[in-house]
C-alpha positions, 0 to 999 in steps of 0.5 A: 858800231865803231870803225874799230882798231888795227893792231900793228902786231903780226901773229904767226897764226890766226885760227877761225873756228873753235870746234874740236879741230880748231881747239886741237890746233890751239892746244898743240900750238900752245907750248910752242914758243915760236908760234904766236897764235890766236883763235877766234869763234863767234860763240860765247864758249866751247860747246860740242853738239849740245842738242845731241848730248843724250844721256848715255851716248858715247863717241864712236872713236876711242879716247886716244882720238882726243885733241892732242894725243895722236900728235903728243901723248905727253901733252897736258891737254890729253883726255887722260890728264883731264880724267886725272885732274877731275878725279875720274881716271880710276873709274874710267880704267875700271869701266874698261871701255875705250869710248868716252861718253859724249857729255864727257868728251864735251866736258873735256874739250871745255876743260882744255878751252878754259886753260888756253889764253889764245882763244877769243870768244864772241869774235866773228871773222868777216873778211880776209884781205892781203896786206903786203906779206901779211893777211889782214882779218876783219873781226866783229866783236859781239855782245852778249846778244850776238850783235856786233859792238865793234871791229878789230883788224888783226894781222897774221902770217898764216890763217887756219880755217876750222869752220866746221859744218852746218846742219843740213835739211833736204829740200822738202823738209827745209821749207817746212822747218823755215816756216813759223808754224806753231804746231807740227815741228820740223827740226834738225837733230842738232836741236833735238834735246832743246825740243825733246819734251815738245816732241814727246807731247805730240801724238807721233814723231817720225825720225828721218835719217840713217846714221848714228844720230838718227839711231840715238834720237829714235831709241831715246824717243821710243824709250821715253814714249813708253806709257806716254802714247807717243808713236815713234817711226823711223824712215831712211832712204838707205837700203838698210839700217847699216852698221859703221864698219869698224874692222882693223884693215878698214880702219887703216884707211884713216891714214896718210897713205889712203889720203895720198891715194884719195887725193890723187884721184879725179874729182868724179872718182872721189865723189863716187867713193865718198858716197860708197864709203858712208859706212866708214864714218856715217853708220850706226854703232853695232851695239846701238843697233842691238840695243834698239832691237832689244828695246823693240823686242821688250816692247813687243813682249806678250804680243803687244803691238809696238807703236813704231814702224821702221822703213828702210830704202824709203825716200821722202819726196815731198812734205807739207803741213795739214792742220796739226800734222806733217804729211810726208810723201814716201817712195820705196826706192826698190819697188817705186811704190809710194805712200802717204805718212802722217806724223805730229813732228819730224826730226831730221838726222840728215847730216851736215854740210861744210860751211863755205869760207865766204870771208875769203872772197876778197882774196879772189884767185889766191884761193884754190878752187875746183871746177865747181867753185868749191875750195880745193885744198892741196895735199898739205891742207893749204888753199893757196900757192904760198901755203898760208891758208890752211883748212881743217876738217872740211876737206872730205871732197878732196882728202876722203874719210880722214877729213871728219875723223876726230882721231886724224885731227891731231895729225893734220894739226901737226902738218899745219904747225910744221908748215908754220914753223918750218920744222916738225914740232910733232913728228909726222907719220908718213906711213901707218898701214900694213897694206898698200892702197895704190899701185906704188908697190910694197909697203 
């Protein structure tokens, strides 16, 4: 691998990570003449949760929660403009649904990515150091095989981290997933579609998890297993198969005002709220719950036994392989009773964890961290006293439910661009809710 070259050019902004939040920032930065920006990602191109683009599944947020509209409704990179450019605006209008298909949203993001000259694919940022008034980013240039072929050194005034999240498996299942066993697959739902046929070839599959992904995988497997003899079970430690709360006054929590309140609270209170507020963004859409019940009802017509069991309030306490099967030790959390569950495969829809920004380690104490050593961004999404390090999308522990919400991405990008330019290229709403969340008084 070559030692690489260092460009004397200094960018205003380097973005690392091109998921929806990084791509949205790139799209909003693109028309700004006073922002020289490049965006890096180690992938070969944009791809949004490819393992979960199950046919017919939709976003849980309206189309207005695209990459740019909530900051700039006139942007050429809006979802509506994508529909117009691809000849689908009238079909979408006649469809009368605010919720795009997941595959459609992925296609939209790829359409935007193809128009942006600021994106650099197959670039893996490995280290950031201070160099005078600037930041120096060391980047590995990757070949088609994913191996480093050389180095680049890029200078910038600001750095935006949109590192996204990584699939998370609980301890008992993580150990099995890492084993190179030929039979009895254990996988995260992020890789579901690639192994769907393999799963359906087993005599039984167990889905573990409580949210939308778990529900989508369960429904898809149960529907596809009809006539194939595959048993599909669903286990969740949540006390019930709960719907995502989507009432209007609750949606107002996705607001600058609620973020102000959440940001002001002690860490232990924020952690408790994050657990209590799971229904706000980690529940199942109510229509999908109804569809699952309807499917179970149809399969049971005529007194037929449905090849499925749903267990709520049940935790997986241990897991092991025995021959061609996975054995799960289950514990009912209300009664404390245990049971053994055997299955031919496990799909764990157990969520995602933020990626730690290890590339910032060389910056040492410049990076703001909490008592646990985790990055602790300030209210304006900056990670340093100088306001040059910005984070997008992984600040749920400090900023609450707005962090993972697609509809809030454009607002956060507007804040970042205002910090970089010293002006508001996109007007930033300070108040959008009818209610007051803190003790400060009237709206």
